[in-house]
C-alpha positions as CSV (number, residue, x, y, z in Angstrom):
1,M,0.0,0.0,0.0
2,K,2.7,2.4,0.9
3,G,4.4,1.8,-2.5
4,S,1.2,2.4,-4.4
5,A,0.6,5.7,-2.4
6,I,4.1,7.0,-3.2
7,F,3.6,6.2,-6.9
8,I,0.3,8.0,-7.1
9,V,1.8,11.1,-5.4
10,L,4.7,11.2,-7.8
11,S,2.5,10.7,-10.8
12,G,0.3,13.7,-9.7
13,F,3.4,15.8,-9.2
14,I,4.8,15.0,-12.7
15,A,1.4,15.7,-14.3
16,I,1.1,19.2,-12.5
17,A,4.7,20.1,-13.5
18,G,4.1,19.0,-17.1
19,S,0.9,21.0,-17.3
20,T,2.6,24.1,-16.0
21,T,5.5,23.8,-18.4
22,L,3.1,23.3,-21.4
23,T,1.0,26.3,-20.3
24,G,4.0,28.5,-20.0
25,W,5.3,27.4,-23.4
26,A,1.9,28.0,-25.1
27,Q,1.7,31.5,-23.6
28,S,5.1,32.5,-24.8
29,G,4.5,31.1,-28.3
30,S,6.5,28.8,-30.5
31,P,10.3,29.1,-30.5
32,S,10.3,30.7,-34.0
33,D,7.7,33.3,-32.9
34,R,9.9,34.1,-29.8
35,D,12.9,34.5,-32.0
36,Q,11.1,36.8,-34.5
37,S,9.7,38.9,-31.7
38,S,13.1,39.2,-30.1
39,S,14.7,40.1,-33.4
40,A,12.1,42.8,-34.1
41,K,12.6,44.3,-30.6
42,A,16.4,44.3,-31.0
43,S,16.3,45.8,-34.5
44,G,14.1,48.8,-33.5
45,P,12.7,51.2,-36.2
46,Q,13.6,50.3,-39.7
47,P,15.8,52.8,-41.6
48,E,14.2,55.1,-44.2
49,V,14.4,53.7,-47.8
50,S,15.0,56.1,-50.7
51,S,12.3,56.1,-53.3
52,G,12.8,54.4,-56.6
53,K,13.6,56.5,-59.7
54,A,11.9,56.0,-63.0
55,H,13.0,57.8,-66.2
56,D,12.1,58.2,-69.8
57,S,15.5,57.5,-71.3
58,S,14.5,59.2,-74.6
59,F,13.7,62.6,-73.0
60,V,16.5,65.2,-73.3
61,I,16.5,68.1,-70.9
62,G,16.4,71.5,-72.6
63,N,16.7,75.2,-71.6
64,N,14.0,76.5,-69.4
65,D,12.9,73.1,-68.2
66,V,12.3,73.0,-64.4
67,L,14.2,70.3,-62.6
68,A,13.7,68.8,-59.1
69,V,17.1,67.7,-57.9
70,S,17.0,65.6,-54.7
71,V,19.9,64.3,-52.7
72,W,18.8,61.6,-50.2
73,K,19.1,62.7,-46.5
74,E,20.7,66.0,-47.7
75,P,17.8,68.5,-47.8
76,E,20.1,71.5,-48.0
77,L,21.4,70.1,-51.3
78,S,17.9,69.4,-52.8
79,K,16.6,72.1,-55.0
80,T,13.9,72.9,-57.6
81,L,15.3,75.2,-60.3
82,P,15.1,76.0,-64.0
83,V,17.7,75.2,-66.6
84,R,19.3,78.6,-67.5
85,A,19.6,79.9,-71.1
86,D,23.2,78.7,-71.1
87,G,21.9,75.1,-70.4
88,K,23.3,74.9,-66.9
89,I,22.1,74.7,-63.3
90,T,23.9,75.6,-60.1
91,L,23.8,73.5,-57.0
92,P,25.4,73.8,-53.5
93,L,28.8,72.1,-53.3
94,V,28.6,71.0,-56.9
95,G,28.6,74.4,-58.6
96,E,27.6,74.6,-62.3
97,V,26.5,71.5,-64.1
98,Q,25.5,71.2,-67.8
99,A,21.9,70.0,-67.8
100,A,20.6,70.8,-71.4
101,G,21.4,68.0,-73.8
102,R,21.5,65.4,-71.0
103,T,18.8,62.9,-69.9
104,P,17.7,63.0,-66.3
105,L,19.6,59.7,-65.6
106,Q,22.8,61.1,-67.2
107,L,22.5,64.3,-65.1
108,E,22.0,62.2,-61.9
109,G,25.3,60.5,-62.7
110,D,27.1,63.9,-63.3
111,I,25.9,65.3,-60.0
112,T,26.7,62.1,-58.1
113,T,30.2,62.1,-59.4
114,K,30.8,65.7,-58.2
115,L,29.2,65.0,-54.8
116,R,31.5,62.1,-54.1
117,N,34.1,64.7,-53.2
118,F,31.9,65.7,-50.2
119,I,29.6,62.7,-49.5
120,N,30.6,59.1,-49.3
121,T,27.6,57.5,-51.1
122,P,25.4,60.3,-52.5
123,E,22.0,59.2,-53.9
124,V,20.7,61.7,-56.4
125,S,17.4,61.9,-58.1
126,V,16.6,64.3,-61.0
127,L,13.0,64.7,-62.0
128,V,11.6,67.0,-64.7
129,Q,8.8,68.9,-63.0
130,Q,7.9,71.2,-65.9
131,V,8.8,70.8,-69.6
132,N,9.3,74.2,-71.3
133,S,11.9,73.3,-73.9
134,M,9.4,71.2,-75.9
135,N,7.2,74.2,-76.9
136,F,6.2,75.7,-80.2
137,N,4.7,79.1,-80.9
138,I,1.5,79.9,-82.8
139,L,1.0,83.5,-83.9
140,G,-1.4,85.6,-85.9
141,E,-5.1,85.2,-86.5
142,V,-6.0,82.6,-83.9
143,T,-8.1,83.1,-80.7
144,K,-5.3,82.3,-78.2
145,P,-1.9,82.9,-79.8
146,G,1.1,81.9,-77.6
147,S,3.4,79.1,-76.6
148,Y,2.2,75.5,-76.3
149,S,3.7,72.1,-75.6
150,V,4.4,69.8,-78.5
151,S,3.1,67.0,-76.2
152,I,-0.5,68.4,-76.3
153,A,-0.5,69.6,-79.9
154,P,1.8,67.4,-82.0
155,T,0.6,68.6,-85.5
156,V,-0.4,71.8,-87.2
157,M,-4.1,71.0,-86.9
158,D,-3.6,70.2,-83.2
159,A,-1.9,73.6,-82.8
160,I,-4.7,75.5,-84.4
161,A,-7.2,73.7,-82.1
162,A,-5.1,74.3,-79.0
163,A,-5.0,78.0,-79.9
164,G,-8.8,78.2,-80.0
165,G,-9.3,78.0,-83.8
166,F,-9.2,80.8,-86.4
167,R,-10.3,84.3,-86.0
168,D,-12.9,85.6,-88.5
169,F,-10.5,87.1,-91.0
170,A,-7.8,84.4,-90.9
171,K,-6.3,83.4,-94.2
172,K,-6.9,79.7,-93.8
173,S,-5.2,78.7,-97.0
174,G,-2.0,80.5,-96.1
175,V,-1.0,78.9,-92.8
176,Y,2.7,78.0,-92.6
177,V,5.3,76.7,-90.2
178,L,8.7,78.3,-89.7
179,R,11.4,75.8,-88.6
180,K,15.1,76.3,-88.0
181,R,17.3,73.5,-89.2
182,P,20.4,72.4,-87.4
183,D,22.6,74.4,-89.8
184,G,20.8,77.6,-88.7
185,Q,18.8,78.1,-91.9
186,Q,15.0,78.6,-91.6
187,I,12.6,76.6,-93.8
188,R,8.9,77.3,-94.5
189,L,6.3,74.5,-94.5
190,N,3.0,75.5,-96.0
191,F,-0.4,74.3,-94.7
192,N,-3.6,74.9,-96.6
193,Y,-6.4,74.3,-94.1
194,K,-9.1,74.5,-96.7
195,E,-7.5,71.7,-98.8
196,F,-6.7,69.6,-95.7
197,V,-10.3,69.5,-94.4
198,K,-11.4,68.3,-97.9
199,G,-8.9,65.4,-97.6
200,K,-6.3,66.8,-100.0
201,N,-2.6,66.6,-99.2
202,P,-2.9,65.1,-95.7
203,E,1.0,65.0,-95.5
204,Q,1.0,68.8,-95.1
205,N,-0.3,68.4,-91.5
206,V,3.3,67.9,-90.3
207,K,4.4,66.9,-86.9
208,L,5.7,69.9,-85.0
209,Q,9.1,70.2,-83.4
210,P,10.3,72.2,-80.4
211,N,10.8,75.9,-81.3
212,D,8.6,75.7,-84.5
213,S,6.5,78.8,-85.2
214,V,3.0,78.3,-86.7
215,I,2.0,81.5,-88.5
216,V,-1.7,82.1,-89.3
217,P,-1.9,85.3,-91.5
């Protein structure tokens, strides 16, 4: 009897101890959960991640375009500024940099190279906030003469529409485009609106280029 009593007491003690251990383990979570929790507490707040940079590699910066130049974690070096008439911009530490004729990605590389003299690993982003170099002019007998972006009015007809159409006394058969060639010479491209709307000579509705001038006499 004594042996049986001792066995029963020991069995109960083991059952209670086991239950307590299992309960404590369940409350604290699985080992992997505890490891992840500890790792998260030890690591603290995650560092800021710089935003990705996407570029249209075909776009070339021109005079008067407005650029947003950002240097990660260097707010005093981050500026929004226009490209000057000489094609350059000026930044703190960097000084003058040629911007016109470069793509945003190429300009990032130029600025990054110059900043390495002052910052170990500079991260530079160049975004074109406003495109002013891709404009044409439309002048004469239209409702709203002025400067417009080629992106919103890619052809002569689009240009006339963007400018609000003809005025009452416009010479619709005598519209023309003045374009400067790379050699500096100016050429004239005629556009007869009356013929075009009748389906004649559709090729005269040429695609406009930056700095073209559409003249409506």
